VMD Tcl script that builds the backbone (N, CA, C; Angstrom):
set m [mol new atoms 363]
animate dup $m
set s [atomselect $m all]
$s set {name element resname resid chain x y z} {
  {N N MET 1 A 12.225 -7.385 22.251}
  {CA C MET 1 A 13.587 -6.679 21.923}
  {C C MET 1 A 14.587 -8.101 21.044}
  {N N LEU 2 A 14.598 -7.610 19.620}
  {CA C LEU 2 A 15.440 -8.249 18.865}
  {C C LEU 2 A 16.775 -8.076 19.014}
  {N N GLY 3 A 17.603 -9.440 19.114}
  {CA C GLY 3 A 19.065 -9.241 19.329}
  {C C GLY 3 A 19.938 -9.752 18.110}
  {N N THR 4 A 19.557 -9.967 16.685}
  {CA C THR 4 A 20.318 -10.360 15.688}
  {C C THR 4 A 20.241 -9.530 14.566}
  {N N THR 5 A 21.423 -9.220 13.755}
  {CA C THR 5 A 21.617 -8.180 13.030}
  {C C THR 5 A 20.452 -8.884 11.495}
  {N N PHE 6 A 20.159 -9.879 11.708}
  {CA C PHE 6 A 19.742 -10.607 10.269}
  {C C PHE 6 A 18.326 -10.854 10.762}
  {N N GLY 7 A 17.852 -10.936 12.230}
  {CA C GLY 7 A 16.859 -11.211 12.760}
  {C C GLY 7 A 15.504 -10.550 12.097}
  {N N GLY 8 A 14.187 -11.112 12.468}
  {CA C GLY 8 A 13.048 -10.464 12.163}
  {C C GLY 8 A 12.968 -8.760 13.052}
  {N N ASN 9 A 12.197 -7.919 12.459}
  {CA C ASN 9 A 11.776 -6.835 13.025}
  {C C ASN 9 A 10.188 -6.643 12.726}
  {N N HIS 10 A 9.669 -5.608 13.376}
  {CA C HIS 10 A 8.342 -5.200 12.984}
  {C C HIS 10 A 7.929 -4.963 11.727}
  {N N LEU 11 A 8.936 -3.774 10.989}
  {CA C LEU 11 A 8.567 -3.475 9.510}
  {C C LEU 11 A 8.881 -4.632 8.823}
  {N N GLY 12 A 9.614 -5.590 8.724}
  {CA C GLY 12 A 10.150 -6.658 8.014}
  {C C GLY 12 A 9.152 -7.326 8.093}
  {N N CYS 13 A 8.512 -7.990 9.070}
  {CA C CYS 13 A 6.978 -8.632 9.552}
  {C C CYS 13 A 6.157 -7.991 8.550}
  {N N ALA 14 A 5.883 -6.536 8.737}
  {CA C ALA 14 A 4.567 -6.247 8.249}
  {C C ALA 14 A 4.706 -6.218 6.695}
  {N N ALA 15 A 5.903 -6.070 6.330}
  {CA C ALA 15 A 6.067 -6.007 4.563}
  {C C ALA 15 A 5.860 -7.412 4.254}
  {N N ALA 16 A 6.404 -8.532 4.801}
  {CA C ALA 16 A 6.274 -9.427 4.135}
  {C C ALA 16 A 4.641 -10.266 4.455}
  {N N LEU 17 A 4.061 -9.720 5.426}
  {CA C LEU 17 A 2.695 -10.010 5.454}
  {C C LEU 17 A 1.713 -9.250 3.994}
  {N N ALA 18 A 2.186 -8.198 4.043}
  {CA C ALA 18 A 1.511 -7.400 2.917}
  {C C ALA 18 A 1.847 -7.964 1.454}
  {N N VAL 19 A 3.105 -8.179 1.605}
  {CA C VAL 19 A 3.162 -9.229 0.105}
  {C C VAL 19 A 2.520 -10.327 -0.012}
  {N N LEU 20 A 2.533 -11.163 0.901}
  {CA C LEU 20 A 2.081 -12.498 1.094}
  {C C LEU 20 A 0.485 -12.103 0.602}
  {N N HIS 21 A -0.241 -11.216 1.150}
  {CA C HIS 21 A -1.795 -10.844 1.045}
  {C C HIS 21 A -1.609 -10.574 -0.679}
  {N N VAL 22 A -1.024 -9.765 -0.919}
  {CA C VAL 22 A -1.255 -9.523 -2.419}
  {C C VAL 22 A -0.952 -10.590 -3.427}
  {N N MET 23 A -0.029 -11.497 -3.018}
  {CA C MET 23 A 0.427 -12.630 -3.835}
  {C C MET 23 A -0.974 -13.478 -3.593}
  {N N LYS 24 A -1.496 -13.543 -2.627}
  {CA C LYS 24 A -2.661 -14.587 -2.630}
  {C C LYS 24 A -4.304 -13.702 -3.344}
  {N N HIS 25 A -4.131 -12.508 -3.093}
  {CA C HIS 25 A -5.360 -12.022 -3.245}
  {C C HIS 25 A -5.418 -11.750 -4.955}
  {N N GLU 26 A -4.248 -11.419 -5.352}
  {CA C GLU 26 A -4.137 -11.558 -7.084}
  {C C GLU 26 A -3.731 -12.502 -7.611}
  {N N ARG 27 A -4.141 -13.554 -6.746}
  {CA C ARG 27 A -3.612 -14.904 -7.376}
  {C C ARG 27 A -2.164 -15.220 -8.340}
  {N N LEU 28 A -1.220 -14.492 -8.049}
  {CA C LEU 28 A -0.053 -14.401 -8.665}
  {C C LEU 28 A 0.752 -15.735 -8.658}
  {N N VAL 29 A 0.714 -16.744 -7.939}
  {CA C VAL 29 A 1.040 -18.247 -8.251}
  {C C VAL 29 A 0.468 -18.851 -9.443}
  {N N GLU 30 A -1.008 -18.842 -9.162}
  {CA C GLU 30 A -1.504 -19.078 -10.611}
  {C C GLU 30 A -1.448 -18.356 -11.679}
  {N N ASN 31 A -1.232 -17.436 -11.537}
  {CA C ASN 31 A -1.143 -16.301 -12.895}
  {C C ASN 31 A 0.121 -16.863 -13.586}
  {N N ALA 32 A 1.379 -17.239 -12.442}
  {CA C ALA 32 A 2.792 -17.715 -13.133}
  {C C ALA 32 A 2.145 -18.846 -14.035}
  {N N GLY 33 A 1.827 -19.864 -13.099}
  {CA C GLY 33 A 1.462 -21.152 -14.090}
  {C C GLY 33 A 0.925 -21.011 -15.382}
  {N N ILE 34 A -0.265 -20.035 -15.277}
  {CA C ILE 34 A -1.089 -20.220 -16.702}
  {C C ILE 34 A -0.277 -19.377 -17.614}
  {N N VAL 35 A 0.223 -18.505 -17.323}
  {CA C VAL 35 A 1.001 -17.185 -17.935}
  {C C VAL 35 A 2.239 -17.666 -18.570}
  {N N GLY 36 A 2.994 -18.580 -17.706}
  {CA C GLY 36 A 4.164 -19.393 -17.734}
  {C C GLY 36 A 4.091 -20.307 -19.274}
  {N N SER 37 A 2.901 -21.230 -18.740}
  {CA C SER 37 A 2.762 -22.302 -20.005}
  {C C SER 37 A 2.337 -21.323 -21.380}
  {N N TYR 38 A 1.576 -20.658 -21.124}
  {CA C TYR 38 A 1.444 -19.616 -22.462}
  {C C TYR 38 A 2.718 -19.394 -23.019}
  {N N LEU 39 A 3.576 -18.632 -22.237}
  {CA C LEU 39 A 4.545 -17.912 -22.956}
  {C C LEU 39 A 5.846 -19.292 -23.341}
  {N N TYR 40 A 5.870 -20.467 -22.561}
  {CA C TYR 40 A 6.551 -21.650 -23.199}
  {C C TYR 40 A 6.104 -22.128 -24.306}
  {N N GLN 41 A 4.361 -21.924 -24.856}
  {CA C GLN 41 A 3.837 -22.796 -25.968}
  {C C GLN 41 A 4.188 -21.426 -27.041}
  {N N LYS 42 A 4.260 -20.398 -26.671}
  {CA C LYS 42 A 4.599 -19.400 -27.591}
  {C C LYS 42 A 6.048 -19.647 -28.170}
  {N N LEU 43 A 6.849 -19.553 -27.273}
  {CA C LEU 43 A 8.389 -19.786 -27.347}
  {C C LEU 43 A 8.684 -21.070 -28.698}
  {N N SER 44 A 8.255 -22.048 -27.862}
  {CA C SER 44 A 8.184 -23.451 -28.496}
  {C C SER 44 A 7.647 -23.401 -29.803}
  {N N ALA 45 A 6.651 -22.834 -30.309}
  {CA C ALA 45 A 6.217 -22.506 -31.330}
  {C C ALA 45 A 6.942 -21.681 -32.567}
  {N N LEU 46 A 7.723 -21.045 -32.087}
  {CA C LEU 46 A 8.641 -20.032 -32.983}
  {C C LEU 46 A 9.315 -20.776 -34.018}
  {N N SER 47 A 9.517 -20.608 -34.953}
  {CA C SER 47 A 9.800 -21.650 -36.200}
  {C C SER 47 A 11.108 -20.750 -36.377}
  {N N SER 48 A 12.049 -21.215 -35.775}
  {CA C SER 48 A 13.459 -20.235 -36.391}
  {C C SER 48 A 14.666 -21.308 -36.113}
  {N N PRO 49 A 15.401 -21.568 -37.262}
  {CA C PRO 49 A 16.810 -22.247 -37.067}
  {C C PRO 49 A 17.748 -21.860 -35.670}
  {N N MET 50 A 17.394 -20.523 -35.129}
  {CA C MET 50 A 18.342 -20.446 -34.627}
  {C C MET 50 A 18.238 -20.848 -32.750}
  {N N ILE 51 A 16.759 -21.069 -32.549}
  {CA C ILE 51 A 16.291 -21.680 -31.542}
  {C C ILE 51 A 16.557 -23.299 -31.531}
  {N N LYS 52 A 17.531 -23.280 -30.239}
  {CA C LYS 52 A 18.138 -24.848 -29.887}
  {C C LYS 52 A 17.100 -25.688 -29.117}
  {N N GLU 53 A 16.769 -24.715 -28.108}
  {CA C GLU 53 A 15.548 -25.462 -27.057}
  {C C GLU 53 A 15.382 -24.650 -26.508}
  {N N VAL 54 A 13.977 -24.908 -25.675}
  {CA C VAL 54 A 13.316 -24.233 -24.744}
  {C C VAL 54 A 13.366 -24.989 -23.296}
  {N N ARG 55 A 13.296 -24.267 -22.734}
  {CA C ARG 55 A 12.928 -25.007 -21.082}
  {C C ARG 55 A 12.657 -24.326 -20.212}
  {N N GLY 56 A 12.216 -24.892 -18.965}
  {CA C GLY 56 A 11.853 -23.942 -17.909}
  {C C GLY 56 A 10.660 -24.511 -17.127}
  {N N ARG 57 A 10.325 -23.804 -16.347}
  {CA C ARG 57 A 9.165 -23.964 -15.411}
  {C C ARG 57 A 8.481 -22.636 -14.984}
  {N N GLY 58 A 6.989 -22.775 -15.016}
  {CA C GLY 58 A 6.518 -21.760 -14.821}
  {C C GLY 58 A 6.883 -20.210 -15.323}
  {N N LEU 59 A 6.970 -19.259 -14.829}
  {CA C LEU 59 A 7.893 -18.093 -15.463}
  {C C LEU 59 A 9.447 -18.065 -15.967}
  {N N MET 60 A 10.290 -19.227 -15.246}
  {CA C MET 60 A 11.405 -19.392 -15.384}
  {C C MET 60 A 11.943 -19.815 -16.575}
  {N N ILE 61 A 12.195 -19.238 -17.465}
  {CA C ILE 61 A 12.351 -20.059 -18.705}
  {C C ILE 61 A 13.570 -19.761 -19.593}
  {N N GLY 62 A 14.340 -20.709 -20.028}
  {CA C GLY 62 A 15.344 -20.232 -20.699}
  {C C GLY 62 A 15.288 -20.737 -22.316}
  {N N VAL 63 A 16.032 -19.869 -23.132}
  {CA C VAL 63 A 15.655 -20.097 -24.415}
  {C C VAL 63 A 17.105 -20.081 -24.986}
  {N N GLU 64 A 17.560 -21.111 -25.439}
  {CA C GLU 64 A 19.071 -21.696 -26.090}
  {C C GLU 64 A 18.876 -21.287 -27.618}
  {N N PHE 65 A 20.027 -20.550 -27.830}
  {CA C PHE 65 A 20.169 -20.238 -29.115}
  {C C PHE 65 A 21.216 -20.802 -30.147}
  {N N THR 66 A 21.306 -21.176 -31.080}
  {CA C THR 66 A 22.452 -21.442 -31.757}
  {C C THR 66 A 23.764 -20.336 -32.247}
  {N N VAL 67 A 23.148 -19.044 -31.542}
  {CA C VAL 67 A 24.148 -17.852 -31.836}
  {C C VAL 67 A 24.272 -17.432 -30.740}
  {N N PRO 68 A 25.063 -16.696 -30.319}
  {CA C PRO 68 A 25.246 -15.821 -29.075}
  {C C PRO 68 A 23.840 -14.673 -28.761}
  {N N VAL 69 A 23.509 -14.754 -27.707}
  {CA C VAL 69 A 22.204 -13.645 -27.836}
  {C C VAL 69 A 22.583 -11.879 -27.183}
  {N N SER 70 A 23.778 -11.772 -27.413}
  {CA C SER 70 A 24.426 -10.521 -27.136}
  {C C SER 70 A 23.139 -9.590 -28.113}
  {N N THR 71 A 23.249 -9.973 -29.171}
  {CA C THR 71 A 22.718 -8.933 -30.259}
  {C C THR 71 A 21.233 -9.048 -30.201}
  {N N ILE 72 A 20.597 -10.301 -29.773}
  {CA C ILE 72 A 18.888 -10.219 -29.248}
  {C C ILE 72 A 18.620 -9.398 -28.238}
  {N N ARG 73 A 19.438 -9.694 -27.327}
  {CA C ARG 73 A 19.114 -8.782 -25.817}
  {C C ARG 73 A 19.451 -7.483 -26.280}
  {N N GLU 74 A 20.176 -6.879 -26.891}
  {CA C GLU 74 A 20.437 -5.384 -27.454}
  {C C GLU 74 A 19.325 -4.604 -27.825}
  {N N SER 75 A 18.854 -5.800 -28.883}
  {CA C SER 75 A 17.721 -5.160 -29.907}
  {C C SER 75 A 16.353 -5.280 -28.994}
  {N N LEU 76 A 16.412 -6.194 -28.352}
  {CA C LEU 76 A 15.164 -6.520 -27.337}
  {C C LEU 76 A 15.212 -4.918 -26.185}
  {N N LEU 77 A 16.307 -4.987 -25.757}
  {CA C LEU 77 A 16.342 -3.584 -24.905}
  {C C LEU 77 A 16.312 -2.502 -25.370}
  {N N PHE 78 A 17.217 -2.203 -26.647}
  {CA C PHE 78 A 17.394 -0.818 -26.897}
  {C C PHE 78 A 16.103 -0.443 -27.608}
  {N N THR 79 A 15.235 -1.434 -28.852}
  {CA C THR 79 A 14.370 -0.884 -29.653}
  {C C THR 79 A 12.903 -1.338 -29.192}
  {N N HIS 80 A 13.011 -2.385 -28.313}
  {CA C HIS 80 A 11.382 -2.889 -28.081}
  {C C HIS 80 A 11.445 -2.797 -26.481}
  {N N HIS 81 A 12.429 -1.902 -25.729}
  {CA C HIS 81 A 12.445 -1.911 -24.356}
  {C C HIS 81 A 11.744 -3.071 -23.700}
  {N N ILE 82 A 12.577 -4.061 -23.689}
  {CA C ILE 82 A 12.170 -5.486 -22.942}
  {C C ILE 82 A 13.546 -5.945 -22.279}
  {N N PHE 83 A 13.537 -6.057 -21.086}
  {CA C PHE 83 A 14.906 -6.775 -20.675}
  {C C PHE 83 A 14.756 -7.880 -20.372}
  {N N THR 84 A 15.962 -8.495 -20.322}
  {CA C THR 84 A 15.891 -9.927 -20.255}
  {C C THR 84 A 17.501 -10.180 -20.074}
  {N N GLY 85 A 17.643 -11.405 -19.151}
  {CA C GLY 85 A 18.840 -11.633 -18.427}
  {C C GLY 85 A 19.451 -12.702 -19.429}
  {N N TYR 86 A 20.640 -13.296 -19.110}
  {CA C TYR 86 A 21.024 -14.561 -20.100}
  {C C TYR 86 A 22.223 -15.347 -19.150}
  {N N SER 87 A 22.002 -16.487 -19.568}
  {CA C SER 87 A 22.776 -17.316 -18.990}
  {C C SER 87 A 23.831 -17.916 -19.741}
  {N N GLY 88 A 25.094 -17.704 -19.616}
  {CA C GLY 88 A 26.212 -18.253 -20.394}
  {C C GLY 88 A 26.305 -17.389 -21.868}
  {N N THR 89 A 26.576 -17.656 -22.851}
  {CA C THR 89 A 26.613 -16.741 -24.193}
  {C C THR 89 A 25.294 -17.183 -25.092}
  {N N ASN 90 A 24.927 -18.181 -25.106}
  {CA C ASN 90 A 23.648 -18.912 -25.930}
  {C C ASN 90 A 22.446 -18.442 -25.251}
  {N N THR 91 A 22.055 -18.180 -24.107}
  {CA C THR 91 A 20.807 -18.886 -23.488}
  {C C THR 91 A 20.127 -17.471 -22.805}
  {N N LEU 92 A 19.022 -17.305 -23.617}
  {CA C LEU 92 A 18.223 -15.788 -22.886}
  {C C LEU 92 A 17.513 -16.788 -21.791}
  {N N ARG 93 A 17.532 -15.531 -20.828}
  {CA C ARG 93 A 17.147 -16.093 -19.759}
  {C C ARG 93 A 15.516 -15.325 -19.325}
  {N N LEU 94 A 14.586 -15.989 -19.093}
  {CA C LEU 94 A 13.355 -14.832 -19.066}
  {C C LEU 94 A 13.016 -14.993 -17.522}
  {N N LEU 95 A 12.695 -14.103 -16.291}
  {CA C LEU 95 A 12.296 -14.131 -15.276}
  {C C LEU 95 A 11.200 -12.863 -15.019}
  {N N PRO 96 A 10.014 -12.885 -16.154}
  {CA C PRO 96 A 9.345 -11.782 -15.830}
  {C C PRO 96 A 8.515 -11.816 -14.034}
  {N N PRO 97 A 8.022 -10.795 -13.966}
  {CA C PRO 97 A 7.191 -10.476 -12.604}
  {C C PRO 97 A 5.949 -11.602 -12.647}
  {N N LEU 98 A 5.514 -12.170 -11.672}
  {CA C LEU 98 A 4.497 -12.676 -11.548}
  {C C LEU 98 A 3.021 -12.184 -12.057}
  {N N CYS 99 A 3.062 -11.082 -12.093}
  {CA C CYS 99 A 1.828 -10.333 -12.726}
  {C C CYS 99 A 1.971 -10.153 -14.033}
  {N N ILE 100 A 2.621 -10.634 -14.755}
  {CA C ILE 100 A 2.623 -10.404 -16.273}
  {C C ILE 100 A 1.492 -10.946 -17.191}
  {N N THR 101 A 0.982 -10.152 -17.639}
  {CA C THR 101 A -0.371 -10.846 -18.792}
  {C C THR 101 A 0.058 -11.428 -20.150}
  {N N LYS 102 A -0.817 -12.032 -20.830}
  {CA C LYS 102 A -0.691 -12.716 -21.974}
  {C C LYS 102 A -0.256 -11.627 -22.790}
  {N N ASN 103 A -1.043 -10.377 -23.040}
  {CA C ASN 103 A -0.881 -9.509 -23.719}
  {C C ASN 103 A 0.447 -9.069 -23.866}
  {N N GLU 104 A 1.109 -9.076 -22.761}
  {CA C GLU 104 A 2.455 -8.336 -22.488}
  {C C GLU 104 A 3.335 -9.523 -23.156}
  {N N VAL 105 A 3.239 -11.053 -22.745}
  {CA C VAL 105 A 4.363 -12.128 -23.551}
  {C C VAL 105 A 3.810 -12.086 -24.996}
  {N N ASP 106 A 2.261 -11.560 -25.657}
  {CA C ASP 106 A 2.315 -11.323 -27.067}
  {C C ASP 106 A 3.078 -10.524 -27.532}
  {N N SER 107 A 3.618 -8.871 -26.857}
  {CA C SER 107 A 4.559 -8.229 -26.978}
  {C C SER 107 A 5.919 -8.754 -27.222}
  {N N PHE 108 A 6.299 -9.550 -26.394}
  {CA C PHE 108 A 7.411 -10.204 -26.431}
  {C C PHE 108 A 7.727 -11.066 -27.443}
  {N N ILE 109 A 7.012 -11.822 -27.515}
  {CA C ILE 109 A 7.032 -12.839 -28.649}
  {C C ILE 109 A 6.985 -12.143 -30.033}
  {N N ASN 110 A 6.159 -11.319 -30.411}
  {CA C ASN 110 A 6.161 -10.386 -31.773}
  {C C ASN 110 A 7.737 -9.364 -31.930}
  {N N ALA 111 A 8.110 -9.136 -30.970}
  {CA C ALA 111 A 9.397 -8.303 -30.595}
  {C C ALA 111 A 10.490 -9.570 -31.122}
  {N N LEU 112 A 10.371 -10.454 -30.040}
  {CA C LEU 112 A 11.618 -11.622 -30.420}
  {C C LEU 112 A 11.563 -11.962 -31.956}
  {N N SER 113 A 10.487 -12.407 -32.450}
  {CA C SER 113 A 9.986 -12.776 -33.833}
  {C C SER 113 A 10.525 -12.093 -34.785}
  {N N LEU 114 A 10.194 -10.624 -34.751}
  {CA C LEU 114 A 11.084 -9.774 -35.801}
  {C C LEU 114 A 12.474 -9.411 -35.632}
  {N N ILE 115 A 12.821 -9.772 -34.431}
  {CA C ILE 115 A 14.339 -9.699 -34.095}
  {C C ILE 115 A 15.162 -11.052 -35.162}
  {N N LEU 116 A 14.602 -11.926 -34.681}
  {CA C LEU 116 A 14.774 -13.112 -35.199}
  {C C LEU 116 A 14.842 -13.290 -36.762}
  {N N ASN 117 A 13.639 -12.892 -37.506}
  {CA C ASN 117 A 13.373 -12.510 -39.111}
  {C C ASN 117 A 14.310 -11.594 -39.452}
  {N N ASN 118 A 14.932 -10.520 -38.458}
  {CA C ASN 118 A 15.541 -9.625 -39.304}
  {C C ASN 118 A 17.495 -10.096 -39.170}
  {N N MET 119 A 17.580 -10.932 -38.289}
  {CA C MET 119 A 18.832 -11.604 -38.518}
  {C C MET 119 A 18.858 -12.566 -39.562}
  {N N GLY 120 A 17.846 -13.032 -40.005}
  {CA C GLY 120 A 17.804 -13.825 -41.447}
  {C C GLY 120 A 18.468 -14.998 -41.544}
  {N N ILE 121 A 19.026 -15.453 -40.229}
  {CA C ILE 121 A 19.973 -17.058 -40.330}
  {C C ILE 121 A 18.791 -17.898 -40.602}
}
mol reanalyze $m
mol bondsrecalc $m
mol representation Tube
mol addrep $m
């Protein structure tokens, strides 16, 4: 019998073990390192005067722009159906799932390139 509100319970423990099993079996941590490096390289290779800095580790990446990211985020979401976060006014925050693929990264990079080219700055 467990005596705390936020203590472990049988269902919670079973769910946690299942998540750890999937993460290990599908090599999600390794995928995050490989695809995260790929995403970082692709973002760093974009030649846009609007990109000030790309920073991050693994799949947690921030892209700082010289302009507010609200228009970029709206276009990614409503035109390309890609959801991103933000940090402050000028930083696009990327936190994709651990199972993201290089093909999905390429789709994101193509969409972002198109948006930046259409902004024409």
